[in-house]
Structures are given as C-alpha cells and as structure tokens.
C-alpha positions as CSV (number, residue, x, y, z in Angstrom):
1,M,-5.0,2.1,25.7
2,H,-8.4,3.3,24.5
3,I,-8.7,7.1,24.5
4,S,-12.0,8.1,26.0
5,E,-14.8,10.0,24.3
6,G,-14.9,13.7,24.7
7,V,-11.2,14.2,25.5
8,M,-9.6,15.0,22.1
9,S,-9.7,18.3,20.4
10,A,-11.3,18.5,17.0
11,P,-8.0,18.8,15.0
12,V,-6.6,15.7,16.7
13,L,-9.9,13.8,16.1
14,V,-10.0,14.8,12.5
15,A,-6.3,13.9,11.9
16,G,-6.8,10.5,13.7
17,A,-9.9,9.8,11.6
18,I,-8.0,10.6,8.4
19,L,-5.1,8.4,9.4
20,G,-7.3,5.6,10.5
21,A,-9.4,5.7,7.2
22,G,-6.1,5.7,5.2
23,G,-5.0,2.5,7.0
24,M,-8.4,0.9,6.5
25,Y,-8.3,1.7,2.8
26,V,-4.9,0.1,2.3
27,G,-5.8,-2.9,4.6
28,L,-9.1,-3.6,2.8
29,R,-7.5,-3.3,-0.6
30,R,-4.9,-5.9,0.4
31,L,-7.3,-8.2,2.2
32,D,-7.8,-11.3,0.1
33,P,-10.8,-13.6,0.6
34,P,-8.7,-16.5,1.8
35,Q,-7.3,-14.2,4.6
36,L,-10.8,-13.4,5.9
37,P,-11.0,-16.2,8.5
38,K,-7.6,-15.4,9.9
39,T,-8.5,-11.7,10.0
40,A,-11.7,-12.4,11.9
41,L,-9.8,-14.7,14.3
42,M,-7.3,-11.9,15.0
43,A,-10.1,-9.4,15.6
44,A,-11.5,-11.8,18.2
45,V,-8.1,-12.2,19.8
46,F,-7.7,-8.5,20.1
47,F,-11.2,-8.0,21.4
48,V,-10.7,-10.5,24.2
49,A,-7.1,-9.6,25.1
50,S,-8.0,-5.9,25.5
51,L,-11.2,-6.3,27.5
52,I,-9.4,-6.3,30.9
53,H,-8.7,-2.6,31.5
54,V,-6.8,-0.8,34.2
55,P,-7.8,2.8,34.2
56,V,-5.0,5.3,33.7
57,G,-6.4,8.9,33.8
58,V,-8.5,9.4,30.7
59,S,-7.2,6.2,29.0
60,S,-6.4,2.7,30.2
61,A,-3.8,0.0,30.3
62,H,-4.3,-3.6,28.9
63,L,-2.9,-6.3,26.8
64,L,-2.8,-5.5,23.0
65,L,-1.2,-8.3,21.0
66,N,-1.2,-5.7,18.1
67,G,2.4,-6.6,17.2
68,M,1.4,-10.3,16.8
69,I,-1.7,-9.3,14.7
70,G,0.5,-7.2,12.5
71,L,2.9,-10.1,11.9
72,L,0.0,-12.4,10.9
73,L,-2.0,-9.9,8.9
74,G,0.3,-7.0,7.7
75,W,-2.0,-4.1,6.7
76,G,-5.0,-6.4,7.5
77,A,-4.3,-5.4,11.1
78,F,-6.3,-2.2,10.4
79,P,-9.7,-3.8,9.6
80,A,-9.2,-6.5,12.3
81,I,-8.5,-4.0,15.0
82,F,-11.2,-1.5,13.8
83,V,-13.9,-4.1,14.0
84,A,-12.8,-5.1,17.5
85,L,-12.6,-1.5,18.7
86,A,-16.0,-0.7,17.2
87,L,-17.6,-3.7,19.0
88,Q,-16.0,-2.7,22.3
89,A,-17.2,0.9,21.9
90,I,-20.8,-0.2,21.1
91,L,-21.1,-3.1,23.6
92,F,-19.0,-1.9,26.5
93,Q,-18.5,1.8,26.0
94,F,-14.7,1.4,25.8
95,G,-13.2,4.3,23.9
96,G,-16.0,5.7,21.7
97,L,-17.1,6.1,18.1
98,L,-15.7,9.6,17.7
99,V,-12.2,8.5,18.7
100,L,-12.5,5.2,16.8
101,G,-10.2,6.3,13.9
102,L,-7.6,7.6,16.3
103,N,-7.7,4.5,18.5
104,T,-7.5,2.3,15.5
105,F,-4.5,4.1,14.1
106,D,-2.7,4.1,17.5
107,M,-3.1,0.3,17.8
108,A,-3.0,-0.9,14.2
109,M,-0.1,1.2,12.8
110,P,2.4,-0.2,15.2
111,G,1.4,-3.7,14.2
112,V,2.0,-2.8,10.5
113,I,5.4,-1.3,11.4
114,C,6.4,-4.4,13.3
115,Y,5.3,-6.5,10.3
116,A,7.6,-4.4,8.1
117,L,10.5,-4.5,10.5
118,F,10.4,-7.9,12.0
119,G,8.1,-10.1,9.8
120,G,11.0,-11.6,7.9
121,L,12.9,-12.3,11.1
122,A,9.9,-13.9,12.8
123,A,9.3,-16.1,9.8
124,S,12.9,-17.4,9.7
125,T,13.5,-21.1,9.9
126,N,16.3,-20.3,12.4
127,R,14.5,-20.7,15.8
128,S,16.7,-18.2,17.7
129,L,16.1,-15.5,15.0
130,A,12.4,-16.2,15.0
131,L,12.1,-15.9,18.8
132,A,14.1,-12.7,18.6
133,G,11.7,-11.4,15.9
134,G,8.7,-12.3,18.1
135,F,10.2,-10.7,21.2
136,A,11.0,-7.5,19.4
137,T,7.5,-7.4,17.8
138,G,5.7,-7.7,21.1
139,L,7.9,-5.1,22.7
140,V,7.9,-2.5,19.9
141,G,4.2,-3.0,19.2
142,V,3.2,-1.8,22.7
143,L,6.0,0.7,22.8
144,L,4.7,2.5,19.7
145,S,1.1,2.3,20.6
146,A,1.9,3.8,24.0
147,L,3.9,6.5,22.4
148,F,1.3,7.3,19.7
149,T,-1.5,7.5,22.3
150,A,0.6,9.5,24.7
151,C,1.4,12.0,22.0
152,A,-2.3,12.3,21.0
153,L,-3.2,13.0,24.7
154,A,-0.4,15.6,25.0
155,L,-1.7,17.3,21.8
156,A,-5.2,17.5,23.3
157,G,-4.0,20.0,25.9
158,Q,-1.6,20.7,28.7
159,E,-3.9,19.3,31.2
160,F,-3.5,15.8,29.7
161,V,0.3,15.8,29.7
162,S,0.4,14.1,33.1
163,S,-2.1,11.4,31.9
164,A,0.1,10.9,28.8
165,E,3.1,10.3,31.0
166,A,1.2,8.0,33.3
167,L,-0.1,6.0,30.3
168,F,3.4,5.5,28.9
169,I,4.9,4.5,32.1
170,S,2.1,2.1,33.0
171,H,2.7,0.2,29.7
172,V,6.4,-0.4,30.3
173,P,5.8,-3.7,32.1
174,I,3.1,-4.7,29.5
175,M,5.8,-4.3,26.8
176,F,7.9,-7.0,28.2
177,V,4.9,-9.2,29.0
178,E,3.8,-9.0,25.4
179,A,7.3,-9.5,24.1
180,I,7.5,-12.9,25.9
181,I,3.9,-13.9,24.9
182,T,4.6,-13.0,21.2
183,A,7.9,-14.8,21.2
184,V,6.2,-17.9,22.6
185,I,3.4,-17.7,19.9
186,V,6.0,-17.2,17.1
187,G,8.0,-20.2,18.4
188,F,4.8,-22.3,18.5
189,L,3.6,-21.3,15.0
190,G,7.1,-21.9,13.6
191,K,6.8,-25.5,14.7
192,V,3.2,-26.3,13.9
193,R,2.2,-23.8,11.2
194,P,5.0,-21.8,9.8
195,A,2.9,-20.7,6.8
196,M,0.9,-18.5,9.1
197,L,3.9,-16.3,9.6
198,Q,4.5,-16.1,5.8
199,D,1.0,-15.6,4.5
200,A,0.9,-11.9,5.1
201,R,4.2,-11.3,3.3
202,L,3.0,-13.4,0.3
203,A,-0.3,-11.6,0.2
204,A,1.5,-8.2,0.2
205,A,3.9,-9.4,-2.6
206,Q,0.9,-10.5,-4.7
207,S,-1.0,-7.3,-4.0
208,G,2.1,-5.3,-5.2
209,R,2.2,-7.3,-8.4
210,T,-1.4,-6.8,-9.2
211,S,-1.6,-3.1,-8.3
C-alpha cells in the first residue's frame, strides 16, 4: 500500500506530511522508555510483513498488521511504522522519502483508530469478545488504510482514480486474512501475555494524567 514517489500533487504531499508529523508528535510524546523494546519489535514486524509486494498501478498490495500494531502501541504506532517505512524507502526504494509522511499517516492512523475502537474489547478476559475485537481490528485496520490511500490517489488526479479503485479492491481479501491473523494473535496473547494488550491503554491513561 506504499504510494510511489512522484505521483502525489504538492498539496496532497504537504497535507500528508503535516498529518504524519502530527501523529509522530503525539506518538513520541506518549512513548515511555519501557515501551521502546515493544515499539522496536512492532517496527520490525511491520517491516517484514510489508516487504512482499504485489504491484497495483502506482501503489502495491501487501500485509500490513497495522491494526495489531495499533492495539499493542496505541499512538506509538506512528513512530514504529515511520521507522519501518523510512528503512524500506532507503533500502528497497519502496514508497519514497517525499511521500513518507503520507504513507505513515495512511498506515498508522487506522491502527490508532482500531486501538480506540477495539482495544478494550481485545483486552477483555472473555475469550469470545477478545477474538471478536482482534478480528474487527485486523479487518478495519486494512479497510481504513486502503480507503485513506485510495482517497489520496484519487485526489492526485483523475488519471489515478482507476488505480485507487484497483488498490481498494485488491485489499478486500487481505482485510479478511489480517482479520484472522490478528484474532489468532490476540487469542494467543490473551493466554500467555495479556498485559501486552493492556500496556498501551495504561500508558495512555498515565500520559493523560501527566499532561
């Protein structure tokens, strides 16, 4: 779902950079030192999961796991995904540095939204509710990323509308694949390490009290 370099118009690039920078600012402010190892691990997970690309016009289709990253990190999804995207742009020329802010927002903001919507559900001690929260997180995370990216492409010009449509359609099966993967991960963490699903919410609560 990386948007390629040289595709976006200047206003869209600037808007994406501002939105990405805003998310990074909030994410870094709420990132406590004890959360750094987990953030680095999630950056590595995103880096590896999104390395296998299927070209779709001026973008690409691949696994994201951004919803899962949002569940575990909250706003920390922004710095984690930013670092992974920056390394992919530098090492493999996926995306690009000029579209880094826009790509970061398109993939990290859905993770934050899923954290807000489904974080409590996924952290539930009721296994069925937790699995439902994980499934919804995986599905909605990819759905929103595909929607944001498709909208950005459509705003770049009429000639990219068909690419935007193809991008969204190509990610429909990925939505359900990620929904199942995320539900399995949430179920596993609920058994062996339930605190991982609660840490981001506790960190957010502590940040709210100190700000």
